[in-house]
KENU-480567 format. One record per atom (N, C-alpha, C): residue in one letter; z, y, x. Coordinates in steps of 0.1 Angstrom, whole numbers, padded with zeros to 4 digits, always signed. Layout:
REM residues N
aZYX
...
This chain:
REM residues 241
m-0424-0606-0106
m-0419-0620-0100
m-0411-0625-0112
k-0411-0637-0115
k-0400-0644-0125
k-0389-0640-0114
r-0379-0642-0127
r-0360-0644-0123
r-0359-0658-0113
t-0364-0667-0112
t-0362-0679-0106
t-0367-0679-0094
e-0379-0670-0093
e-0385-0668-0080
e-0379-0657-0071
r-0375-0651-0078
r-0363-0639-0072
r-0351-0644-0066
k-0344-0655-0074
k-0333-0658-0068
k-0337-0671-0057
h-0347-0676-0056
h-0354-0688-0048
h-0354-0677-0036
l-0361-0667-0036
l-0363-0661-0022
l-0351-0655-0015
k-0340-0648-0027
k-0327-0643-0017
k-0318-0657-0012
e-0321-0664-0018
e-0313-0682-0013
e-0321-0684-0001
n-0338-0685-0002
n-0342-0685+0010
n-0334-0673+0025
e-0340-0662+0022
e-0329-0652+0030
e-0320-0653+0033
l-0308-0661+0028
l-0296-0663+0033
l-0294-0672+0040
a-0304-0682+0036
a-0302-0697+0045
a-0307-0691+0058
h-0320-0686+0060
h-0328-0680+0070
h-0312-0673+0078
i-0303-0664+0074
i-0295-0655+0082
i-0286-0670+0089
a-0284-0674+0079
a-0270-0683+0082
a-0277-0696+0095
a-0291-0696+0092
a-0292-0708+0108
a-0293-0700+0117
t-0299-0687+0117
t-0299-0678+0131
t-0286-0675+0137
i-0278-0673+0126
i-0261-0673+0132
i-0255-0686+0140
r-0258-0698+0131
r-0255-0712+0136
r-0264-0715+0147
e-0276-0713+0156
e-0281-0710+0168
e-0270-0705+0175
s-0268-0692+0173
s-0262-0686+0182
s-0250-0692+0186
i-0243-0698+0176
i-0229-0702+0178
i-0229-0713+0186
e-0242-0724+0186
e-0245-0737+0194
e-0250-0731+0211
t-0257-0718+0208
t-0260-0718+0225
t-0247-0712+0231
r-0240-0706+0226
r-0230-0701+0230
r-0219-0708+0235
g-0218-0720+0231
g-0207-0728+0233
g-0195-0730+0222
g-0181-0737+0227
g-0177-0743+0214
g-0162-0733+0219
q-0159-0726+0231
q-0148-0719+0232
q-0148-0703+0220
f-0159-0703+0215
f-0156-0689+0206
f-0161-0697+0192
k-0164-0707+0192
k-0169-0712+0179
k-0162-0709+0170
n-0149-0713+0167
n-0140-0713+0153
n-0141-0697+0150
g-0139-0685+0163
g-0139-0671+0158
g-0152-0668+0151
l-0163-0673+0156
l-0176-0673+0155
l-0183-0675+0140
i-0178-0684+0136
i-0177-0697+0127
i-0176-0684+0112
a-0160-0681+0114
a-0154-0675+0106
a-0162-0660+0104
l-0165-0654+0113
l-0175-0640+0114
l-0187-0644+0106
a-0195-0653+0107
a-0209-0655+0104
a-0207-0661+0088
v-0193-0665+0080
v-0192-0668+0070
v-0187-0654+0064
v-0183-0643+0069
v-0179-0632+0062
v-0192-0623+0063
l-0202-0624+0075
l-0216-0616+0074
l-0221-0623+0065
v-0224-0636+0063
v-0233-0641+0049
v-0228-0636+0036
m-0215-0636+0031
m-0211-0630+0023
m-0216-0617+0018
l-0215-0608+0030
l-0215-0593+0029
l-0230-0592+0024
i-0237-0599+0036
i-0254-0596+0032
i-0259-0602+0016
g-0250-0613+0015
g-0256-0619+0001
g-0250-0606-0008
y-0238-0605-0010
y-0234-0594-0020
y-0242-0580-0022
n-0247-0575-0007
n-0255-0562-0008
n-0271-0568-0012
l-0275-0581-0011
l-0289-0582-0019
l-0287-0583-0031
y-0277-0586-0036
y-0275-0590-0051
y-0272-0578-0058
r-0263-0566-0053
r-0258-0555-0057
r-0276-0544-0055
s-0283-0548-0044
s-0295-0539-0043
s-0305-0544-0057
s-0304-0557-0059
s-0314-0564-0067
s-0308-0558-0081
v-0298-0559-0082
v-0290-0553-0099
v-0293-0537-0101
q-0294-0530-0088
q-0295-0516-0092
q-0307-0510-0094
s-0318-0521-0088
s-0332-0520-0089
s-0338-0524-0103
r-0330-0534-0108
r-0333-0539-0122
r-0328-0528-0134
a-0317-0522-0128
a-0314-0516-0136
a-0319-0500-0138
g-0325-0497-0127
g-0332-0486-0125
g-0343-0482-0134
r-0351-0495-0127
r-0362-0501-0141
r-0362-0497-0154
l-0352-0502-0157
l-0348-0504-0174
l-0347-0486-0176
l-0337-0482-0168
l-0332-0471-0170
l-0345-0459-0173
a-0354-0461-0163
a-0367-0453-0162
a-0374-0456-0175
d-0377-0465-0183
d-0385-0468-0194
d-0374-0466-0206
a-0361-0460-0206
a-0353-0455-0216
a-0356-0440-0217
m-0359-0436-0202
m-0360-0420-0200
m-0374-0414-0202
a-0386-0427-0201
a-0398-0423-0208
a-0398-0421-0222
i-0390-0427-0232
i-0387-0427-0247
i-0380-0414-0250
q-0373-0414-0241
q-0365-0398-0245
q-0375-0387-0243
d-0384-0385-0236
d-0395-0380-0234
d-0407-0379-0241
a-0408-0389-0249
a-0420-0393-0260
a-0421-0381-0270
r-0433-0376-0274
r-0432-0366-0284
r-0430-0371-0297
v-0428-0364-0306
v-0428-0367-0320
v-0438-0363-0332
g-0445-0369-0337
g-0456-0365-0343
g-0468-0378-0347
a-0479-0372-0352
a-0487-0384-0354
a-0490-0391-0339
p-0498-0402-0343
p-0504-0409-0330
p-0513-0403-0326
d-0518-0409-0315
d-0532-0403-0311
d-0542-0410-0319
a-0554-0401-0320
a-0563-0406-0325
a-0572-0416-0318
p-0574-0428-0322
p-0585-0437-0319
p-0596-0436-0309
g-0595-0436-0293
g-0604-0434-0284
g-0601-0422-0275
g-0594-0414-0283
g-0590-0398-0276
g-0579-0404-0268
p-0577-0390-0258
p-0568-0394-0244
p-0554-0394-0250
s-0548-0405-0242
s-0534-0405-0246
s-0527-0399-0240
a-0516-0396-0247
a-0505-0385-0246
a-0493-0393-0243
g-0490-0406-0240
g-0478-0413-0240
g-0474-0418-0252
p-0462-0425-0258
p-0459-0429-0268
p-0455-0419-0278
s-0452-0419-0290
s-0451-0409-0300
s-0442-0414-0310
y-0434-0407-0317
y-0427-0412-0331
y-0430-0403-0339
p-0430-0409-0356
p-0432-0403-0367
p-0418-0392-0364
t-0407-0396-0364
t-0397-0388-0366
t-0388-0386-0355
e-0382-0376-0352
e-0370-0372-0344
e-0359-0387-0347
r-0358-0388-0359
r-0347-0401-0359
r-0349-0411-0355
d-0363-0414-0355
d-0372-0426-0351
d-0370-0430-0333
k-0373-0415-0330
k-0373-0414-0314
k-0358-0415-0310
n-0347-0411-0321
n-0333-0413-0314
n-0330-0425-0315
e-0336-0434-0324
e-0329-0447-0328
e-0337-0457-0319
a-0345-0450-0309
a-0351-0458-0300
a-0344-0457-0287
v-0346-0444-0284
v-0337-0442-0274
v-0324-0449-0273
r-0316-0445-0283
r-0301-0454-0283
r-0301-0468-0278
d-0312-0476-0285
d-0315-0491-0282
d-0321-0493-0266
k-0325-0486-0263
k-0331-0488-0246
k-0319-0484-0241
f-0310-0471-0240
f-0301-0472-0233
f-0287-0480-0232
k-0289-0485-0251
k-0277-0493-0249
k-0278-0508-0244
a-0293-0510-0245
a-0293-0524-0234
a-0296-0519-0221
v-0294-0511-0215
v-0292-0507-0199
v-0277-0507-0195
a-0271-0502-0206
a-0254-0500-0204
a-0248-0515-0205
d-0253-0520-0215
d-0246-0534-0215
d-0249-0543-0206
g-0262-0545-0201
g-0267-0553-0189
g-0260-0550-0176
f-0257-0536-0175
f-0255-0532-0163
f-0244-0522-0163
p-0228-0525-0172
p-0221-0516-0173
p-0215-0507-0163
r-0214-0517-0150
r-0207-0507-0140
r-0213-0504-0129
t-0229-0504-0132
t-0235-0494-0120
t-0241-0479-0124
d-0242-0475-0114
d-0245-0460-0119
d-0252-0460-0130
a-0266-0466-0132
a-0275-0464-0139
a-0272-0467-0154
g-0262-0478-0154
g-0252-0483-0166
g-0245-0474-0171
i-0235-0468-0161
i-0230-0452-0168
i-0234-0443-0172
f-0244-0442-0168
f-0256-0431-0170
f-0263-0433-0184
a-0264-0446-0188
a-0270-0449-0197
a-0261-0447-0209
r-0247-0451-0208
r-0241-0456-0219
r-0237-0441-0224
y-0238-0427-0213
y-0236-0415-0216
y-0248-0412-0223
r-0261-0416-0216
r-0270-0413-0229
r-0270-0417-0241
e-0263-0431-0242
e-0266-0437-0256
e-0255-0431-0265
a-0243-0424-0259
a-0237-0418-0269
a-0241-0403-0277
g-0250-0398-0264
g-0257-0387-0269
g-0265-0390-0282
a-0271-0399-0278
a-0281-0406-0290
a-0274-0408-0303
l-0266-0415-0303
l-0253-0417-0312
l-0250-0404-0320
m-0246-0393-0315
m-0245-0380-0319
m-0256-0376-0326
a-0267-0377-0321
a-0281-0370-0325
a-0282-0376-0340
l-0276-0390-0340
l-0278-0396-0354
l-0272-0394-0364
g-0259-0386-0360
g-0248-0385-0368
g-0239-0396-0369
n-0238-0405-0360
n-0226-0415-0360
n-0217-0415-0352
p-0203-0401-0350
p-0199-0399-0344
p-0190-0406-0339
k-0184-0416-0351
k-0173-0427-0341
k-0179-0436-0334
e-0193-0441-0339
e-0199-0448-0324
e-0200-0444-0314
a-0204-0429-0314
a-0203-0420-0300
a-0192-0420-0291
a-0181-0417-0302
a-0170-0419-0297
a-0162-0430-0287
a-0167-0441-0294
a-0164-0455-0286
a-0173-0458-0272
a-0185-0450-0276
a-0194-0451-0260
a-0189-0444-0252
y-0188-0429-0253
y-0178-0422-0245
y-0165-0427-0239
q-0160-0435-0247
q-0147-0440-0241
q-0151-0449-0228
l-0159-0457-0231
l-0166-0468-0224
l-0167-0459-0211
v-0173-0448-0214
v-0180-0444-0197
v-0171-0437-0192
v-0157-0432-0198
v-0144-0426-0193
v-0137-0438-0187
e-0137-0448-0191
e-0131-0460-0186
e-0139-0467-0173
a-0153-0463-0170
a-0158-0468-0160
a-0161-0457-0147
a-0164-0446-0156
a-0166-0433-0145
a-0152-0430-0140
g-0140-0430-0144
g-0127-0425-0140
g-0129-0406-0141
d-0126-0404-0127
d-0121-0389-0130
d-0135-0383-0123
t-0151-0389-0119
t-0162-0384-0117
t-0166-0373-0126
l-0175-0366-0121
l-0184-0361-0130
l-0186-0367-0147
y-0192-0377-0146
y-0198-0380-0156
y-0184-0389-0164
g-0170-0389-0156
g-0162-0390-0166
g-0156-0376-0174
q-0156-0364-0166
q-0152-0355-0172
q-0161-0349-0181
m-0175-0353-0181
m-0182-0351-0192
m-0179-0359-0206
a-0180-0373-0197
a-0173-0381-0210
a-0162-0376-0219
r-0152-0374-0215
r-0142-0368-0219
r-0142-0355-0230
l-0153-0345-0224
l-0158-0334-0233
l-0166-0337-0245
g-0174-0350-0242
g-0183-0355-0254
g-0171-0359-0263
l-0162-0371-0257
l-0156-0376-0266
l-0148-0366-0275
a-0145-0356-0270
a-0136-0346-0279
a-0146-0344-0291
g-0160-0338-0289
g-0168-0337-0296
g-0170-0342-0309
a-0172-0356-0302
a-0170-0370-0311
a-0160-0367-0320
q-0151-0363-0317
q-0136-0370-0326
q-0136-0357-0338
a-0141-0345-0334
a-0141-0333-0344
a-0151-0332-0350
r-0162-0341-0348
r-0173-0342-0358
r-0168-0354-0368
s-0160-0363-0362
s-0153-0374-0373
s-0142-0370-0380
g-0138-0355-0378
g-0124-0350-0382
g-0112-0355-0379
e-0111-0358-0365
e-0099-0360-0360
e-0096-0348-0350
f-0095-0338-0355
f-0089-0324-0350
f-0080-0324-0341
d-0069-0329-0345
d-0060-0332-0334
d-0061-0340-0323
k-0067-0348-0321
k-0071-0354-0309
k-0082-0350-0298
a-0091-0341-0310
a-0102-0333-0300
a-0096-0322-0296
i-0086-0313-0304
i-0079-0302-0295
i-0071-0308-0284
e-0062-0317-0282
e-0052-0322-0274
e-0065-0326-0262
a-0073-0331-0264
a-0082-0336-0254
a-0089-0321-0245
l-0093-0315-0255
l-0100-0301-0247
l-0087-0294-0240
k-0078-0294-0245
k-0065-0284-0242
k-0064-0290-0227
t-0063-0305-0224
t-0061-0312-0211
t-0074-0304-0204
l-0086-0307-0208
l-0097-0307-0198
l-0092-0287-0195
s-0090-0281-0200
s-0091-0269-0199
s-0082-0265-0190
t-0071-0272-0187
t-0061-0270-0177
t-0066-0272-0163
r-0078-0279-0163
r-0084-0286-0149
r-0092-0277-0141
t-0085-0266-0138
t-0091-0255-0129
t-0099-0259-0115
d-0092-0270-0111
d-0103-0279-0101
d-0110-0285-0102
g-0115-0284-0117
g-0125-0298-0123
g-0139-0296-0119
p-0147-0303-0121
p-0160-0303-0120
p-0167-0293-0134
l-0161-0295-0147
l-0165-0287-0157
l-0162-0272-0156
p-0168-0260-0163
p-0164-0251-0163
p-0154-0247-0175
v-0142-0242-0171
v-0131-0235-0182
v-0135-0232-0189
d-0144-0220-0189
d-0151-0212-0201
d-0155-0219-0211
g-0164-0228-0204
g-0173-0237-0216
g-0166-0248-0224
i-0151-0252-0216
i-0144-0261-0224
i-0138-0253-0235
l-0134-0238-0230
l-0127-0230-0239
l-0133-0226-0246
i-0148-0225-0253
i-0153-0222-0262
i-0155-0233-0270
e-0157-0247-0267
e-0152-0257-0277
e-0142-0259-0283
l-0131-0254-0277
l-0116-0256-0280
l-0117-0245-0294
g-0123-0234-0291
g-0118-0224-0300
g-0129-0224-0311
r-0140-0233-0309
r-0147-0237-0324
r-0143-0251-0329
t-0135-0257-0322
t-0126-0268-0327
t-0116-0266-0336
y-0106-0253-0329
y-0099-0249-0337
y-0103-0241-0352
r-0113-0236-0350
r-0122-0229-0363
r-0123-0237-0373
d-0128-0249-0367
d-0137-0260-0377
d-0120-0267-0381
a-0114-0266-0375
a-0098-0276-0380
a-0092-0265-0393
g-0096-0254-0391
g-0089-0242-0401
g-0078-0235-0394
k-0077-0234-0382
k-0068-0227-0377
k-0075-0215-0370
p-0076-0208-0378
p-0081-0193-0371
p-0078-0183-0361
t-0061-0188-0363
t-0052-0175-0355
t-0056-0184-0339
d-0054-0198-0341
d-0057-0204-0323
d-0066-0201-0319
a-0081-0203-0332
a-0091-0197-0325
a-0096-0184-0321
q-0089-0175-0328
q-0091-0162-0322
q-0083-0160-0310
q-0073-0163-0303
q-0067-0167-0293
q-0074-0171-0283
t-0080-0181-0286
t-0088-0189-0274
t-0103-0176-0271
f-0110-0175-0280
f-0121-0167-0280
f-0118-0153-0271
d-0105-0151-0277
d-0102-0137-0269
d-0096-0138-0253
r-0091-0149-0252
r-0090-0153-0237
r-0103-0159-0227
i-0115-0162-0235
i-0128-0161-0228
i-0130-0150-0222
v-0131-0139-0233
v-0137-0126-0231
v-0128-0116-0218
k-0116-0120-0221
k-0105-0115-0209
k-0110-0119-0198
e-0107-0134-0195
e-0107-0139-0181
e-0119-0143-0178
f-0128-0146-0187
f-0141-0148-0182
f-0158-0135-0187
p-0153-0123-0185
p-0160-0113-0191
p-0177-0115-0187
e-0178-0116-0174
e-0192-0122-0170
e-0196-0132-0175
s-0189-0143-0179
s-0196-0157-0184
s-0206-0154-0194
q-0215-0168-0195
q-0223-0168-0208
q-0215-0172-0220
f-0205-0176-0220
f-0198-0177-0229
f-0190-0168-0236
a-0188-0155-0227
a-0180-0145-0234
a-0189-0139-0246
s-0203-0138-0241
s-0210-0133-0253
s-0209-0142-0269
d-0208-0156-0264
d-0204-0165-0273
d-0193-0162-0282
a-0184-0159-0273
a-0171-0159-0281
a-0171-0147-0288
r-0176-0132-0282
r-0176-0121-0292
r-0184-0126-0305
k-0193-0131-0302
k-0201-0132-0317
k-0193-0143-0326
e-0183-0153-0317
e-0173-0157-0327
e-0167-0147-0334
l-0159-0141-0322
l-0150-0133-0331
l-0153-0122-0343
d-0169-0119-0341
d-0172-0110-0350
d-0172-0116-0363
a-0177-0129-0363
a-0182-0135-0374
a-0167-0142-0382
m-0160-0144-0375
m-0144-0141-0381
m-0141-0131-0389
k-0144-0120-0381
k-0136-0105-0390
k-0145-0104-0401
k-0159-0109-0400
k-0166-0106-0409
k-0164-0116-0424
g-0159-0125-0418
g-0153-0135-0430
g-0141-0133-0435
């Protein structure tokens, strides 16, 4: 359905609702007329907003599904003519990541404040990291932080932002961000997972003492964690190095 047709349909729906309310007002008489008119105006505004919001979310969801389909596409030679189609394919992983980035960016730019748009921006940032563009990824993650606030996606974006900053050589910013996240014991992200990233960032920043202390903390405070094994390997590698 064309955009103009959808717009006319929604306008007709609102017009019908308004007419129904007007009939009710005229039937009941004038004693409650002013109050009912005010209520009718509010109701029409609310219904109109919900119809618009539903339309936006629906369109964003369809575009997001297209982007996810590209992310699931295979990498390799295209299907032979006449053979069974296995869906779209890309010659290289980079080609695929570039297509994924563009698709998710289109959704995020078009619907920045919707759930679909926030999710798309987060995935765009991940594609930018895969393409080796950490500064651009950091900017995308920051947009997610601003839009998502203290939600799960907001916290995940802060973690992604720290990783992008570290990849860009901004180790001090990354370390401070990770240290702040690691104090959120009531947050949605596992503290031991944040600490392993903090230890590796210390290591990459040339701060072996801080890295060792962080890895030791994981082993002592989270001995059953899957990250404890990673921390032990990091400590062994540091000793050998």
